[in-house]
C-alpha positions in Angstrom: -6.4 239.2 -85.8 -4.3 237.3 -88.3 -3.0 235.0 -85.6 -6.5 234.3 -84.4 -7.4 233.1 -87.9 -4.4 230.8 -88.0 -5.3 229.3 -84.6 -8.8 228.6 -85.8 -7.3 226.9 -88.9 -5.2 224.5 -87.0 -7.9 223.8 -84.4 -10.4 223.1 -87.2 -8.0 220.8 -89.1 -7.0 218.8 -86.0 -10.6 218.8 -84.9 -11.6 217.4 -88.2 -9.0 214.6 -88.0 -9.9 213.9 -84.3 -13.6 213.6 -85.1 -12.9 211.1 -87.9 -10.8 209.0 -85.4 -13.6 209.1 -82.9 -16.0 207.7 -85.5 -13.7 204.8 -86.2 -14.2 201.5 -84.5 -11.8 200.2 -81.9 -11.8 196.8 -83.4 -10.3 198.3 -86.7 -7.3 199.9 -84.9 -4.0 198.4 -86.2 -0.6 198.6 -84.7 2.5 198.5 -87.0 6.2 198.4 -86.3 8.5 200.1 -88.8 12.1 199.0 -89.1 15.0 200.8 -90.8 17.3 198.6 -92.8 20.8 199.5 -94.0 21.1 198.7 -97.7 23.5 196.0 -98.7 26.9 197.3 -99.6 26.3 200.6 -97.8 28.1 201.7 -94.6 26.3 203.7 -91.9 28.9 206.5 -92.3 28.5 206.8 -96.0 27.3 210.3 -97.0 24.3 209.4 -99.1 20.6 210.0 -98.6 19.7 206.7 -100.2 21.3 204.2 -97.8 18.3 203.0 -95.8 15.0 201.3 -96.7 12.1 201.0 -94.4 9.9 198.0 -93.8 6.4 197.9 -92.2 5.1 195.0 -90.1 1.7 194.4 -88.6 1.6 193.1 -85.1 -1.4 191.4 -83.6 -2.7 193.0 -80.4 -5.4 192.1 -77.8 -8.4 194.2 -77.1 -6.9 195.8 -74.0 -3.9 197.1 -75.9 -6.2 198.2 -78.8 -8.4 200.2 -76.5 -5.3 201.7 -74.8 -3.9 202.9 -78.2 -7.3 204.2 -79.3 -7.8 206.2 -76.1 -4.3 207.6 -75.8 -4.4 208.8 -79.4 -7.7 210.7 -78.8 -6.4 212.1 -75.5 -3.2 213.3 -77.0 -4.9 215.1 -79.9 -7.5 216.7 -77.5 -4.6 217.9 -75.3 -2.8 219.4 -78.4 -6.0 221.2 -79.7 -6.5 223.0 -76.3 -3.2 224.8 -76.8 -4.6 226.7 -79.8 -1.4 226.4 -81.8 -1.2 228.0 -85.2 -0.4 225.8 -88.2 2.4 226.7 -90.6 4.4 225.0 -93.3 7.4 223.1 -91.9 10.7 225.0 -91.7 14.0 223.6 -90.6 14.5 226.5 -88.2 11.4 228.3 -86.8 9.9 229.7 -83.7 8.1 226.5 -82.9 6.9 227.3 -79.4 3.4 228.4 -80.7 3.1 226.4 -83.9 2.3 223.0 -85.3 3.7 222.2 -88.7 2.4 220.5 -91.9 4.8 218.7 -94.2 4.3 216.9 -97.5 7.0 214.2 -97.8 8.9 214.3 -101.1 9.3 210.8 -102.6 12.4 211.9 -104.5 14.3 212.9 -101.4 13.0 210.6 -98.7 13.0 206.8 -98.7 10.5 206.9 -95.8 7.8 208.0 -98.3 7.6 204.3 -99.3 6.1 203.6 -95.9 3.1 205.8 -96.4 2.7 205.5 -100.1 3.4 201.8 -100.8 3.3 199.8 -97.6 0.7 201.1 -95.1 -2.8 200.0 -96.0 -1.5 196.9 -97.9 -1.0 193.3 -96.9 1.9 193.3 -94.5 4.2 190.6 -92.9 3.3 189.9 -89.3 5.7 190.2 -86.4 6.4 186.7 -85.0 9.0 188.0 -82.5 10.8 191.3 -81.8 14.1 189.5 -82.1 13.1 188.4 -85.6 12.9 191.9 -86.9 16.0 193.3 -85.2 19.5 192.6 -86.3 22.8 194.4 -86.9 21.5 196.0 -90.1 17.7 196.2 -89.2 16.6 198.4 -86.3 13.2 198.9 -84.8 12.6 202.5 -85.8 9.0 203.6 -85.0 5.6 202.4 -84.3 2.4 203.4 -86.1 -1.3 203.3 -85.1 -3.8 203.1 -87.9 -7.4 204.2 -87.8 -9.8 203.2 -90.6 -12.1 205.9 -91.9 -14.9 203.6 -93.2 -16.9 206.4 -94.9 -13.9 207.5 -97.1 -12.2 204.0 -97.2 -9.0 205.7 -96.0 -6.6 205.5 -93.1 -5.3 208.0 -90.6 -1.9 207.1 -89.1 -0.1 208.3 -86.0 3.7 207.8 -85.5 6.0 207.6 -82.5 9.8 207.1 -82.6 11.1 204.1 -80.7 14.2 204.7 -78.7 16.6 201.8 -78.2 16.1 202.0 -74.5 12.5 201.2 -74.9 13.2 197.7 -76.4 14.2 194.6 -74.5 14.8 191.2 -76.0 15.6 187.9 -74.2 17.6 185.6 -76.4 16.6 181.9 -76.5 20.1 180.8 -75.5 21.4 181.7 -72.1 18.4 183.9 -71.6 19.0 184.6 -67.9 22.4 186.1 -68.7 21.1 188.1 -71.7 18.5 189.8 -69.5 21.2 191.4 -67.4 23.5 192.2 -70.3 20.8 194.3 -71.9 18.8 195.7 -69.1 16.9 194.7 -66.0 13.1 194.9 -66.4 11.0 194.5 -63.3 7.3 194.4 -62.4 5.7 194.7 -59.0 3.7 191.6 -58.2 0.7 192.7 -56.2 0.0 189.2 -55.0 3.5 188.4 -53.6 4.2 192.1 -52.8 7.6 191.7 -54.4 9.5 193.3 -57.3 10.2 190.5 -59.7 12.0 190.1 -63.0 9.8 190.4 -66.1 11.0 188.1 -68.8 10.2 188.0 -72.5 10.3 190.5 -75.3 9.1 194.0 -74.6 8.6 197.3 -76.4 7.4 200.4 -74.5 4.5 202.2 -76.2 4.5 205.8 -74.9 1.4 207.9 -74.3 2.6 210.4 -77.0 2.3 211.1 -80.7 5.1 212.6 -82.7 3.2 213.2 -85.9 0.1 212.0 -87.8 -0.5 211.4 -91.5 -3.8 212.1 -93.2 -4.6 212.9 -96.9 -0.9 212.8 -97.9 0.2 215.4 -95.3 2.1 215.0 -92.1 0.9 217.1 -89.1 3.8 217.5 -86.7 3.3 217.5 -83.0 6.9 217.0 -82.0 9.4 218.4 -84.4 12.7 216.7 -83.6 11.3 213.1 -83.4 9.5 213.7 -86.6 12.7 214.7 -88.3 14.3 211.5 -87.0 11.5 209.3 -88.2 11.3 210.5 -91.8 15.1 211.0 -92.1 15.3 214.7 -92.3 18.2 214.9 -89.9 20.3 212.8 -92.3 19.1 214.8 -95.3 20.2 218.0 -93.5 23.6 216.6 -92.8 24.1 215.9 -96.5 22.9 219.3 -97.5 25.0 221.0 -94.8 28.2 219.5 -96.3 27.1 220.7 -99.7 26.6 224.2 -98.4 30.1 224.3 -96.9 31.5 223.1 -100.3 29.6 226.1 -101.9 31.1 228.4 -99.3 34.6 227.1 -100.2 33.9 227.7 -103.9 33.3 231.4 -103.3 37.0 231.8 -102.6 36.1 234.4 -100.0 36.1 232.2 -96.8 39.3 230.6 -95.5 39.6 228.0 -92.7 36.4 226.0 -93.4 38.4 222.8 -93.0 38.4 223.6 -89.3 34.7 222.8 -89.2 34.9 219.2 -90.6 34.6 217.5 -87.2 31.8 219.8 -86.1 29.9 219.0 -89.2 29.9 215.3 -88.5 27.4 215.3 -85.7 26.1 218.9 -84.9 22.4 218.7 -86.0 21.8 222.3 -84.9 24.5 223.5 -87.2 23.2 221.4 -90.0 19.8 223.1 -89.8 21.4 226.6 -89.8 23.3 225.7 -93.0 20.1 224.4 -94.6 18.5 227.7 -93.7 21.5 229.5 -95.4 20.8 227.5 -98.5 17.2 228.6 -98.4 18.0 232.2 -97.8 20.6 232.2 -100.6 23.2 234.9 -101.2 26.4 232.8 -101.4 26.8 233.6 -105.0 26.7 237.4 -104.1 29.5 237.1 -101.5 32.1 239.8 -102.3 34.3 242.2 -100.2 31.5 244.8 -100.1 29.0 242.3 -98.7 31.6 240.9 -96.3 32.2 244.4 -95.0 28.5 245.0 -94.4 28.3 241.6 -92.6 31.3 242.6 -90.4 29.7 246.0 -89.5 26.2 244.6 -88.7 27.6 241.7 -86.6 29.8 244.1 -84.6 26.8 246.3 -83.8 25.2 243.4 -82.0 28.2 242.0 -80.2 29.4 239.4 -82.7 32.7 239.4 -84.5 33.5 238.3 -88.1 37.3 238.0 -88.7 38.3 239.7 -92.0 41.8 239.7 -93.2 43.6 242.5 -95.2 42.3 241.0 -98.5 38.7 241.2 -97.4 38.4 237.5 -96.9 36.6 235.9 -93.9 38.8 233.8 -91.6 37.3 230.8 -89.8 39.3 229.4 -86.9 36.6 227.8 -84.7 32.8 227.2 -84.4 32.2 230.7 -82.9 33.7 232.3 -86.0 31.6 230.0 -88.2 28.4 230.7 -86.3 28.9 234.5 -86.6 29.2 234.2 -90.4 26.1 232.0 -90.7 24.1 234.4 -88.6 25.0 237.3 -90.8 24.4 235.4 -94.1 21.0 234.1 -92.8 19.7 237.6 -91.9 19.7 236.6 -88.3 19.5 240.3 -87.2 16.0 241.7 -87.9 14.3 244.9 -87.1 10.6 245.4 -86.5 8.9 247.7 -89.0 6.6 249.3 -86.4 8.5 249.3 -83.2 11.9 249.7 -84.7 13.2 247.2 -82.2 16.0 244.7 -83.2 15.5 241.0 -82.9 17.8 238.0 -83.4 16.3 234.8 -85.0 17.0 232.4 -87.8 13.2 231.9 -88.2 11.0 234.0 -90.4 9.7 234.1 -93.9 10.3 236.8 -96.5 7.3 239.0 -97.1 6.5 240.6 -100.4 5.3 244.2 -100.2 2.0 244.9 -101.9 2.1 247.1 -104.9 -0.3 250.1 -104.9 
């Protein structure tokens, strides 16, 4: 019954947003491109959250594209609503097969917050050319569709991540050569019945929505692209490195230096370490707790290497994953069935006092 209530909640919320979009006028629909710019003096490999700024541009579109964007947004939301997902607060690791997520962006940790707080809805520079907003330090990051709620004088925005493969630019000089250096784009000419080269600048607008923003809250339809758009993946990388440093400081885990290369690019591992930070317990790590971790892990077929001094030994990723599992309470048991489960997801429940 509880799940049914949750499903009704997400349906009613998305229905509410969808109904507002349906009352907006097509002629008020706006398309924005969002670029990500590396700050001056900062390198891409620098481990800092504050290394990018985002810039929003408005791009003029014709009525045909405007109708296309309007219709695809409505269709995508209608399709999502029919799945009867429940709505829960965003969590780095969760069982997201039957959920949608809500997320309130924190201005103090995300430079993307400037996009929705200070830029969208304001006077914006217009795109003169795609090449003009793409450079070595500025990349086309996402596109955004805006719908004006006239009654409340507010906007609803949908976002979609732009992949590099979806962008094509023909340079003014030696343009024939540049087409082939970047990619070959073709179109079937129904008059000549031939496949011909399509020249000019192009950005593919997919028939999908990664997330939408309404009343200061993001509603997430596709989790991983959303994390890319707002910079959560980079935030998790930074936090993961911090968690490993905390693990070193316990003095109870040896060999963590063996995970340095893995930590550079393993986004799945980053999320697990962030989960560990949320669960807590590093400050309580001692030989007694390690022994318990060793015994529980062994019961379910995992192995934690412990030396004669009661210290954990890490030699490879498998060792590291076993330790993280144990410290994140990966092994869970159902209160009613008594069955055991393995999952990083889940929220701590407080028992009611009689």
